[in-house]
N, CA, C and O atoms as a Tinker XYZ file with bonds, in Angstrom:
   396  protein
     1  N    -12.399000    3.079000   -7.888000    73     2
     2  CA   -10.960000    2.950000   -7.937000    64     1     3
     3  C    -10.564000    1.744000   -7.102000    63     2     4     5
     4  O    -10.891000    1.679000   -5.917000    81     3
     5  N     -9.881000    0.810000   -7.689000    73     3     6
     6  CA    -9.450000   -0.382000   -6.975000    64     5     7
     7  C     -8.013000   -0.204000   -6.531000    63     6     8     9
     8  O     -7.169000    0.296000   -7.275000    81     7
     9  N     -7.760000   -0.611000   -5.340000    73     7    10
    10  CA    -6.397000   -0.567000   -4.823000    64     9    11
    11  C     -5.718000   -1.834000   -5.290000    63    10    12    13
    12  O     -6.098000   -2.935000   -4.890000    81    11
    13  N     -4.725000   -1.685000   -6.124000    73    11    14
    14  CA    -4.093000   -2.846000   -6.716000    64    13    15
    15  C     -3.427000   -3.691000   -5.645000    63    14    16    17
    16  O     -2.817000   -3.178000   -4.707000    81    15
    17  N     -3.558000   -4.984000   -5.809000    73    15    18
    18  CA    -2.953000   -5.910000   -4.871000    64    17    19
    19  C     -3.921000   -6.406000   -3.817000    63    18    20    21
    20  O     -3.743000   -7.508000   -3.297000    81    19
    21  N     -4.940000   -5.628000   -3.484000    73    19    22
    22  CA    -5.892000   -6.047000   -2.465000    64    21    23
    23  C     -6.955000   -6.971000   -3.038000    63    22    24    25
    24  O     -7.533000   -7.770000   -2.301000    81    23
    25  N     -7.221000   -6.881000   -4.317000    73    23    26
    26  CA    -8.233000   -7.728000   -4.930000    64    25    27
    27  C     -7.899000   -9.199000   -4.789000    63    26    28    29
    28  O     -8.790000  -10.011000   -4.539000    81    27
    29  N     -6.642000   -9.555000   -4.944000    73    27    30
    30  CA    -6.250000  -10.952000   -4.832000    64    29    31
    31  C     -6.367000  -11.449000   -3.404000    63    30    32    33
    32  O     -6.636000  -12.631000   -3.189000    81    31
    33  N     -6.173000  -10.585000   -2.428000    73    31    34
    34  CA    -6.287000  -10.985000   -1.031000    64    33    35
    35  C     -7.750000  -11.131000   -0.640000    63    34    36    37
    36  O     -8.120000  -12.082000    0.049000    81    35
    37  N     -8.582000  -10.195000   -1.076000    73    35    38
    38  CA    -9.980000  -10.186000   -0.667000    64    37    39
    39  C    -10.802000  -11.233000   -1.406000    63    38    40    41
    40  O    -11.841000  -11.657000   -0.899000    81    39
    41  N    -10.370000  -11.661000   -2.585000    73    39    42
    42  CA   -11.132000  -12.614000   -3.381000    64    41    43
    43  C    -10.575000  -14.031000   -3.278000    63    42    44    45
    44  O    -10.834000  -14.860000   -4.151000    81    43
    45  N     -9.828000  -14.314000   -2.241000    73    43    46
    46  CA    -9.243000  -15.633000   -2.070000    64    45    47
    47  C    -10.338000  -16.614000   -1.676000    63    46    48    49
    48  O    -11.051000  -16.374000   -0.701000    81    47
    49  N    -10.490000  -17.712000   -2.409000    73    47    50
    50  CA   -11.510000  -18.692000   -2.039000    64    49    51
    51  C    -11.224000  -19.275000   -0.662000    63    50    52    53
    52  O    -10.070000  -19.383000   -0.247000    81    51
    53  N    -12.289000  -19.648000    0.040000    73    51    54
    54  CA   -12.129000  -20.168000    1.396000    64    53    55
    55  C    -11.346000  -21.473000    1.412000    63    54    56    57
    56  O    -10.727000  -21.800000    2.424000    81    55
    57  N    -11.359000  -22.231000    0.308000    73    55    58
    58  CA   -10.600000  -23.476000    0.287000    64    57    59
    59  C     -9.104000  -23.202000    0.376000    63    58    60    61
    60  O     -8.366000  -23.989000    0.969000    81    59
    61  N     -8.656000  -22.107000   -0.200000    73    59    62
    62  CA    -7.241000  -21.765000   -0.102000    64    61    63
    63  C     -6.897000  -21.306000    1.302000    63    62    64    65
    64  O     -5.790000  -21.560000    1.777000    81    63
    65  N     -7.820000  -20.637000    1.975000    73    63    66
    66  CA    -7.562000  -20.148000    3.313000    64    65    67
    67  C     -7.513000  -21.285000    4.324000    63    66    68    69
    68  O     -6.864000  -21.160000    5.363000    81    67
    69  N     -8.193000  -22.395000    4.034000    73    67    70
    70  CA    -8.226000  -23.512000    4.955000    64    69    71
    71  C     -6.917000  -24.300000    4.949000    63    70    72    73
    72  O     -6.649000  -25.043000    5.894000    81    71
    73  N     -6.108000  -24.156000    3.922000    73    71    74
    74  CA    -4.834000  -24.854000    3.872000    64    73    75
    75  C     -3.929000  -24.272000    4.949000    63    74    76    77
    76  O     -3.865000  -23.058000    5.140000    81    75
    77  N     -3.240000  -25.151000    5.640000    73    75    78
    78  CA    -2.366000  -24.672000    6.709000    64    77    79
    79  C     -1.016000  -24.289000    6.141000    63    78    80    81
    80  O     -0.464000  -24.964000    5.272000    81    79
    81  N     -0.509000  -23.203000    6.650000    73    79    82
    82  CA     0.808000  -22.726000    6.249000    64    81    83
    83  C      1.605000  -22.498000    7.518000    63    82    84    85
    84  O      1.055000  -22.150000    8.563000    81    83
    85  N      2.881000  -22.696000    7.411000    73    83    86
    86  CA     3.722000  -22.483000    8.582000    64    85    87
    87  C      3.796000  -20.988000    8.881000    63    86    88    89
    88  O      3.614000  -20.166000    7.983000    81    87
    89  N      4.061000  -20.636000   10.126000    73    87    90
    90  CA     4.189000  -19.213000   10.467000    64    89    91
    91  C      5.259000  -18.499000    9.637000    63    90    92    93
    92  O      5.119000  -17.320000    9.313000    81    91
    93  N      6.315000  -19.218000    9.300000    73    91    94
    94  CA     7.379000  -18.615000    8.490000    64    93    95
    95  C      6.868000  -18.286000    7.086000    63    94    96    97
    96  O      7.203000  -17.242000    6.526000    81    95
    97  N      6.053000  -19.186000    6.521000    73    95    98
    98  CA     5.502000  -18.927000    5.189000    64    97    99
    99  C      4.541000  -17.746000    5.213000    63    98   100   101
   100  O      4.547000  -16.917000    4.303000    81    99
   101  N      3.724000  -17.670000    6.245000    73    99   102
   102  CA     2.781000  -16.564000    6.372000    64   101   103
   103  C      3.530000  -15.249000    6.529000    63   102   104   105
   104  O      3.184000  -14.252000    5.896000    81   103
   105  N      4.556000  -15.247000    7.371000    73   103   106
   106  CA     5.348000  -14.036000    7.583000    64   105   107
   107  C      6.037000  -13.613000    6.295000    63   106   108   109
   108  O      6.085000  -12.424000    5.978000    81   107
   109  N      6.573000  -14.579000    5.550000    73   107   110
   110  CA     7.249000  -14.266000    4.296000    64   109   111
   111  C      6.249000  -13.706000    3.287000    63   110   112   113
   112  O      6.553000  -12.740000    2.586000    81   111
   113  N      5.060000  -14.301000    3.207000    73   111   114
   114  CA     4.033000  -13.833000    2.284000    64   113   115
   115  C      3.582000  -12.419000    2.651000    63   114   116   117
   116  O      3.443000  -11.566000    1.775000    81   115
   117  N      3.356000  -12.170000    3.936000    73   115   118
   118  CA     2.944000  -10.845000    4.384000    64   117   119
   119  C      4.043000   -9.830000    4.125000    63   118   120   121
   120  O      3.770000   -8.701000    3.716000    81   119
   121  N      5.280000  -10.227000    4.362000    73   119   122
   122  CA     6.416000   -9.338000    4.124000    64   121   123
   123  C      6.515000   -8.962000    2.648000    63   122   124   125
   124  O      6.749000   -7.802000    2.310000    81   123
   125  N      6.337000   -9.946000    1.775000    73   123   126
   126  CA     6.381000   -9.680000    0.337000    64   125   127
   127  C      5.241000   -8.754000   -0.075000    63   126   128   129
   128  O      5.436000   -7.846000   -0.883000    81   127
   129  N      4.045000   -8.985000    0.480000    73   127   130
   130  CA     2.893000   -8.140000    0.171000    64   129   131
   131  C      3.163000   -6.698000    0.589000    63   130   132   133
   132  O      2.905000   -5.770000   -0.177000    81   131
   133  N      3.680000   -6.508000    1.797000    73   131   134
   134  CA     3.948000   -5.162000    2.296000    64   133   135
   135  C      5.069000   -4.493000    1.495000    63   134   136   137
   136  O      4.995000   -3.299000    1.204000    81   135
   137  N      6.088000   -5.245000    1.145000    73   135   138
   138  CA     7.188000   -4.695000    0.345000    64   137   139
   139  C      6.671000   -4.225000   -1.010000    63   138   140   141
   140  O      7.020000   -3.136000   -1.464000    81   139
   141  N      5.844000   -5.038000   -1.655000    73   139   142
   142  CA     5.274000   -4.653000   -2.951000    64   141   143
   143  C      4.394000   -3.415000   -2.816000    63   142   144   145
   144  O      4.434000   -2.526000   -3.666000    81   143
   145  N      3.604000   -3.357000   -1.752000    73   143   146
   146  CA     2.733000   -2.203000   -1.541000    64   145   147
   147  C      3.556000   -0.932000   -1.332000    63   146   148   149
   148  O      3.218000    0.121000   -1.874000    81   147
   149  N      4.625000   -1.026000   -0.556000    73   147   150
   150  CA     5.475000    0.139000   -0.321000    64   149   151
   151  C      6.195000    0.581000   -1.589000    63   150   152   153
   152  O      6.391000    1.775000   -1.813000    81   151
   153  N      6.586000   -0.377000   -2.413000    73   151   154
   154  CA     7.217000   -0.025000   -3.686000    64   153   155
   155  C      6.232000    0.721000   -4.595000    63   154   156   157
   156  O      6.618000    1.657000   -5.295000    81   155
   157  N      4.963000    0.305000   -4.583000    73   155   158
   158  CA     3.954000    0.979000   -5.395000    64   157   159
   159  C      3.695000    2.396000   -4.885000    63   158   160   161
   160  O      3.492000    3.313000   -5.681000    81   159
   161  N      3.701000    2.578000   -3.571000    73   159   162
   162  CA     3.527000    3.916000   -3.002000    64   161   163
   163  C      4.700000    4.798000   -3.404000    63   162   164   165
   164  O      4.511000    5.947000   -3.802000    81   163
   165  N      5.906000    4.263000   -3.300000    73   163   166
   166  CA     7.091000    5.027000   -3.695000    64   165   167
   167  C      7.043000    5.394000   -5.170000    63   166   168   169
   168  O      7.382000    6.514000   -5.551000    81   167
   169  N      6.619000    4.445000   -5.995000    73   167   170
   170  CA     6.521000    4.700000   -7.433000    64   169   171
   171  C      5.507000    5.816000   -7.712000    63   170   172   173
   172  O      5.747000    6.669000   -8.565000    81   171
   173  N      4.392000    5.812000   -7.006000    73   171   174
   174  CA     3.382000    6.857000   -7.190000    64   173   175
   175  C      3.914000    8.214000   -6.745000    63   174   176   177
   176  O      3.621000    9.230000   -7.374000    81   175
   177  N      4.698000    8.240000   -5.661000    73   175   178
   178  CA     5.289000    9.492000   -5.185000    64   177   179
   179  C      6.292000   10.037000   -6.203000    63   178   180   181
   180  O      6.318000   11.238000   -6.473000    81   179
   181  N      7.102000    9.165000   -6.758000    73   179   182
   182  CA     8.097000    9.585000   -7.753000    64   181   183
   183  C      7.397000   10.097000   -9.009000    63   182   184   185
   184  O      7.787000   11.124000   -9.565000    81   183
   185  N      6.366000    9.385000   -9.456000    73   183   186
   186  CA     5.623000    9.805000  -10.643000    64   185   187
   187  C      4.985000   11.175000  -10.429000    63   186   188   189
   188  O      5.011000   12.027000  -11.318000    81   187
   189  N      4.414000   11.377000   -9.247000    73   187   190
   190  CA     3.797000   12.667000   -8.928000    64   189   191
   191  C      4.843000   13.779000   -8.934000    63   190   192   193
   192  O      4.598000   14.865000   -9.459000    81   191
   193  N      5.985000   13.510000   -8.360000    73   191   194
   194  CA     7.059000   14.501000   -8.320000    64   193   195
   195  C      7.548000   14.855000   -9.726000    63   194   196   197
   196  O      7.793000   16.022000  -10.033000    81   195
   197  N      7.687000   13.838000  -10.572000    73   195   198
   198  CA     8.136000   14.079000  -11.940000    64   197   199
   199  C      7.126000   14.917000  -12.714000    63   198   200   201
   200  O      7.507000   15.830000  -13.447000    81   199
   201  N      5.831000   14.609000  -12.552000    73   199   202
   202  CA     4.809000   15.395000  -13.248000    64   201   203
   203  C      4.783000   16.829000  -12.737000    63   202   204   205
   204  O      4.582000   17.759000  -13.518000    81   203
   205  N      4.982000   17.020000  -11.432000    73   203   206
   206  CA     5.044000   18.379000  -10.882000    64   205   207
   207  C      6.220000   19.155000  -11.470000    63   206   208   209
   208  O      6.080000   20.328000  -11.813000    81   207
   209  N      7.369000   18.510000  -11.586000    73   207   210
   210  CA     8.546000   19.159000  -12.153000    64   209   211
   211  C      8.307000   19.529000  -13.618000    63   210   212   213
   212  O      8.673000   20.620000  -14.055000    81   211
   213  N      7.692000   18.616000  -14.371000    73   211   214
   214  CA     7.403000   18.894000  -15.779000    64   213   215
   215  C      6.400000   20.035000  -15.921000    63   214   216   217
   216  O      6.516000   20.856000  -16.831000    81   215
   217  N      5.419000   20.086000  -15.027000    73   215   218
   218  CA     4.431000   21.170000  -15.076000    64   217   219
   219  C      5.087000   22.514000  -14.776000    63   218   220   221
   220  O      4.806000   23.511000  -15.442000    81   219
   221  N      5.972000   22.538000  -13.761000    73   219   222
   222  CA     6.649000   23.783000  -13.408000    64   221   223
   223  C      7.612000   24.238000  -14.494000    63   222   224   225
   224  O      7.863000   25.433000  -14.652000    81   223
   225  N      8.151000   23.278000  -15.241000    73   223   226
   226  CA     9.069000   23.621000  -16.323000    64   225   227
   227  C      8.324000   24.017000  -17.593000    63   226   228   229
   228  O      8.937000   24.486000  -18.552000    81   227
   229  N      7.008000   23.833000  -17.605000    73   227   230
   230  CA     6.219000   24.207000  -18.774000    64   229   231
   231  C      6.111000   23.113000  -19.808000    63   230   232   233
   232  O      5.586000   23.350000  -20.895000    81   231
   233  N      6.591000   21.925000  -19.506000    73   231   234
   234  CA     6.521000   20.816000  -20.457000    64   233   235
   235  C      5.112000   20.232000  -20.534000    63   234   236   237
   236  O      4.735000   19.644000  -21.548000    81   235
   237  N      4.334000   20.393000  -19.463000    73   235   238
   238  CA     2.961000   19.898000  -19.408000    64   237   239
   239  C      2.052000   21.095000  -19.146000    63   238   240   241
   240  O      2.310000   21.904000  -18.255000    81   239
   241  N      0.992000   21.194000  -19.931000    73   239   242
   242  CA     0.053000   22.296000  -19.709000    64   241   243
   243  C     -1.252000   21.812000  -19.082000    63   242   244   245
   244  O     -2.055000   22.627000  -18.628000    81   243
   245  N     -1.471000   20.515000  -19.051000    73   243   246
   246  CA    -2.694000   19.944000  -18.487000    64   245   247
   247  C     -2.495000   19.674000  -16.996000    63   246   248   249
   248  O     -1.848000   18.701000  -16.611000    81   247
   249  N     -3.053000   20.538000  -16.177000    73   247   250
   250  CA    -2.864000   20.399000  -14.728000    64   249   251
   251  C     -3.717000   19.276000  -14.143000    63   250   252   253
   252  O     -3.453000   18.829000  -13.027000    81   251
   253  N     -4.726000   18.816000  -14.865000    73   251   254
   254  CA    -5.603000   17.773000  -14.343000    64   253   255
   255  C     -4.829000   16.493000  -14.028000    63   254   256   257
   256  O     -4.981000   15.919000  -12.950000    81   255
   257  N     -4.013000   16.057000  -14.956000    73   255   258
   258  CA    -3.237000   14.834000  -14.723000    64   257   259
   259  C     -2.239000   15.013000  -13.587000    63   258   260   261
   260  O     -1.978000   14.075000  -12.834000    81   259
   261  N     -1.686000   16.201000  -13.464000    73   259   262
   262  CA    -0.741000   16.488000  -12.380000    64   261   263
   263  C     -1.458000   16.390000  -11.039000    63   262   264   265
   264  O     -0.942000   15.783000  -10.101000    81   263
   265  N     -2.636000   16.983000  -10.947000    73   263   266
   266  CA    -3.389000   16.958000   -9.694000    64   265   267
   267  C     -3.889000   15.556000   -9.359000    63   266   268   269
   268  O     -3.872000   15.153000   -8.196000    81   267
   269  N     -4.326000   14.821000  -10.359000    73   267   270
   270  CA    -4.785000   13.443000  -10.128000    64   269   271
   271  C     -3.634000   12.591000   -9.612000    63   270   272   273
   272  O     -3.804000   11.818000   -8.668000    81   271
   273  N     -2.482000   12.727000  -10.219000    73   271   274
   274  CA    -1.311000   11.974000   -9.780000    64   273   275
   275  C     -0.920000   12.344000   -8.352000    63   274   276   277
   276  O     -0.570000   11.480000   -7.548000    81   275
   277  N     -0.983000   13.623000   -8.050000    73   275   278
   278  CA    -0.642000   14.083000   -6.709000    64   277   279
   279  C     -1.620000   13.547000   -5.670000    63   278   280   281
   280  O     -1.201000   13.100000   -4.602000    81   279
   281  N     -2.905000   13.584000   -5.965000    73   279   282
   282  CA    -3.910000   13.077000   -5.034000    64   281   283
   283  C     -3.810000   11.566000   -4.868000    63   282   284   285
   284  O     -3.981000   11.044000   -3.766000    81   283
   285  N     -3.537000   10.872000   -5.953000    73   283   286
   286  CA    -3.379000    9.420000   -5.894000    64   285   287
   287  C     -2.210000    9.057000   -4.973000    63   286   288   289
   288  O     -2.329000    8.158000   -4.140000    81   287
   289  N     -1.102000    9.746000   -5.124000    73   287   290
   290  CA     0.061000    9.484000   -4.276000    64   289   291
   291  C     -0.236000    9.819000   -2.822000    63   290   292   293
   292  O      0.193000    9.096000   -1.922000    81   291
   293  N     -0.960000   10.901000   -2.579000    73   291   294
   294  CA    -1.295000   11.300000   -1.213000    64   293   295
   295  C     -2.217000   10.278000   -0.551000    63   294   296   297
   296  O     -2.022000    9.933000    0.614000    81   295
   297  N     -3.212000    9.796000   -1.281000    73   295   298
   298  CA    -4.138000    8.806000   -0.732000    64   297   299
   299  C     -3.408000    7.491000   -0.455000    63   298   300   301
   300  O     -3.642000    6.855000    0.573000    81   299
   301  N     -2.540000    7.089000   -1.354000    73   299   302
   302  CA    -1.782000    5.853000   -1.142000    64   301   303
   303  C     -0.889000    5.966000    0.085000    63   302   304   305
   304  O     -0.781000    5.017000    0.861000    81   303
   305  N     -0.256000    7.106000    0.268000    73   303   306
   306  CA     0.600000    7.306000    1.430000    64   305   307
   307  C     -0.231000    7.317000    2.710000    63   306   308   309
   308  O      0.172000    6.734000    3.717000    81   307
   309  N     -1.378000    7.973000    2.677000    73   307   310
   310  CA    -2.248000    8.019000    3.848000    64   309   311
   311  C     -2.732000    6.618000    4.218000    63   310   312   313
   312  O     -2.765000    6.264000    5.397000    81   311
   313  N     -3.105000    5.826000    3.225000    73   311   314
   314  CA    -3.543000    4.460000    3.496000    64   313   315
   315  C     -2.410000    3.633000    4.082000    63   314   316   317
   316  O     -2.629000    2.839000    4.997000    81   315
   317  N     -1.213000    3.812000    3.567000    73   315   318
   318  CA    -0.056000    3.093000    4.082000    64   317   319
   319  C      0.190000    3.441000    5.545000    63   318   320   321
   320  O      0.486000    2.563000    6.355000    81   319
   321  N      0.070000    4.711000    5.880000    73   319   322
   322  CA     0.263000    5.130000    7.268000    64   321   323
   323  C     -0.813000    4.541000    8.180000    63   322   324   325
   324  O     -0.520000    4.158000    9.312000    81   323
   325  N     -2.044000    4.467000    7.700000    73   323   326
   326  CA    -3.118000    3.881000    8.505000    64   325   327
   327  C     -2.895000    2.391000    8.726000    63   326   328   329
   328  O     -3.131000    1.884000    9.823000    81   327
   329  N     -2.442000    1.686000    7.695000    73   327   330
   330  CA    -2.144000    0.257000    7.843000    64   329   331
   331  C     -1.019000    0.075000    8.852000    63   330   332   333
   332  O     -1.080000   -0.821000    9.694000    81   331
   333  N     -0.002000    0.909000    8.776000    73   331   334
   334  CA     1.100000    0.839000    9.736000    64   333   335
   335  C      0.598000    1.085000   11.151000    63   334   336   337
   336  O      0.975000    0.371000   12.080000    81   335
   337  N     -0.254000    2.098000   11.319000    73   335   338
   338  CA    -0.790000    2.406000   12.645000    64   337   339
   339  C     -1.603000    1.249000   13.198000    63   338   340   341
   340  O     -1.497000    0.929000   14.382000    81   339
   341  N     -2.410000    0.620000   12.361000    73   339   342
   342  CA    -3.207000   -0.521000   12.813000    64   341   343
   343  C     -2.322000   -1.711000   13.171000    63   342   344   345
   344  O     -2.608000   -2.429000   14.128000    81   343
   345  N     -1.260000   -1.922000   12.416000    73   343   346
   346  CA    -0.334000   -3.015000   12.731000    64   345   347
   347  C      0.359000   -2.760000   14.065000    63   346   348   349
   348  O      0.531000   -3.689000   14.854000    81   347
   349  N      0.755000   -1.537000   14.326000    73   347   350
   350  CA     1.389000   -1.196000   15.604000    64   349   351
   351  C      0.397000   -1.370000   16.744000    63   350   352   353
   352  O      0.754000   -1.898000   17.797000    81   351
   353  N     -0.847000   -0.933000   16.550000    73   351   354
   354  CA    -1.879000   -1.106000   17.574000    64   353   355
   355  C     -2.108000   -2.584000   17.874000    63   354   356   357
   356  O     -2.223000   -2.975000   19.035000    81   355
   357  N     -2.174000   -3.398000   16.835000    73   355   358
   358  CA    -2.384000   -4.836000   17.024000    64   357   359
   359  C     -1.210000   -5.449000   17.787000    63   358   360   361
   360  O     -1.411000   -6.262000   18.689000    81   359
   361  N      0.005000   -5.061000   17.428000    73   359   362
   362  CA     1.189000   -5.575000   18.123000    64   361   363
   363  C      1.155000   -5.175000   19.592000    63   362   364   365
   364  O      1.428000   -6.000000   20.464000    81   363
   365  N      0.825000   -3.924000   19.872000    73   363   366
   366  CA     0.761000   -3.463000   21.258000    64   365   367
   367  C     -0.317000   -4.201000   22.037000    63   366   368   369
   368  O     -0.120000   -4.524000   23.208000    81   367
   369  N     -1.452000   -4.473000   21.405000    73   367   370
   370  CA    -2.530000   -5.204000   22.054000    64   369   371
   371  C     -2.087000   -6.626000   22.374000    63   370   372   373
   372  O     -2.384000   -7.139000   23.453000    81   371
   373  N     -1.391000   -7.256000   21.462000    73   371   374
   374  CA    -0.900000   -8.619000   21.700000    64   373   375
   375  C      0.102000   -8.609000   22.841000    63   374   376   377
   376  O      0.092000   -9.509000   23.682000    81   375
   377  N      0.961000   -7.608000   22.882000    73   375   378
   378  CA     1.967000   -7.545000   23.948000    64   377   379
   379  C      1.322000   -7.304000   25.318000    63   378   380   381
   380  O      1.904000   -7.684000   26.333000    81   379
   381  N      0.154000   -6.693000   25.374000    73   379   382
   382  CA    -0.546000   -6.457000   26.642000    64   381   383
   383  C     -1.290000   -7.687000   27.141000    63   382   384   385
   384  O     -1.685000   -7.748000   28.305000    81   383
   385  N     -1.480000   -8.667000   26.265000    73   383   386
   386  CA    -2.219000   -9.871000   26.667000    64   385   387
   387  C     -1.430000  -10.659000   27.708000    63   386   388   389
   388  O     -0.207000  -10.779000   27.631000    81   387
   389  N     -2.159000  -11.187000   28.674000    73   387   390
   390  CA    -1.516000  -12.027000   29.676000    64   389   391
   391  C     -1.609000  -13.478000   29.225000    63   390   392   393
   392  O     -2.648000  -13.940000   28.753000    81   391
   393  N     -0.514000  -14.167000   29.382000    73   391   394
   394  CA    -0.469000  -15.563000   28.935000    64   393   395
   395  C     -0.709000  -16.490000   30.098000    63   394   396
   396  O     -0.711000  -17.709000   29.927000    81   395
């Protein structure tokens, strides 16, 4: 299972990474990446909720797709929380550094 959006970041050729970008451009790019990732997590949560509602209403009889959707949304949310925790840890570590 590939996490969409990460493939383009991980497969970036080193020649592209060597190009210098201003801090504002990097921040904007990271912000856009995080915004897109959060939108995908939200979309997965909404899709899971809709499938659960349809299953409870009897419109869907195949519970496999409902469970897969639910687990996918849960894993995406858990990964998002871990990324957030690591970003907070990194920020705190930088703030503890003496200049």
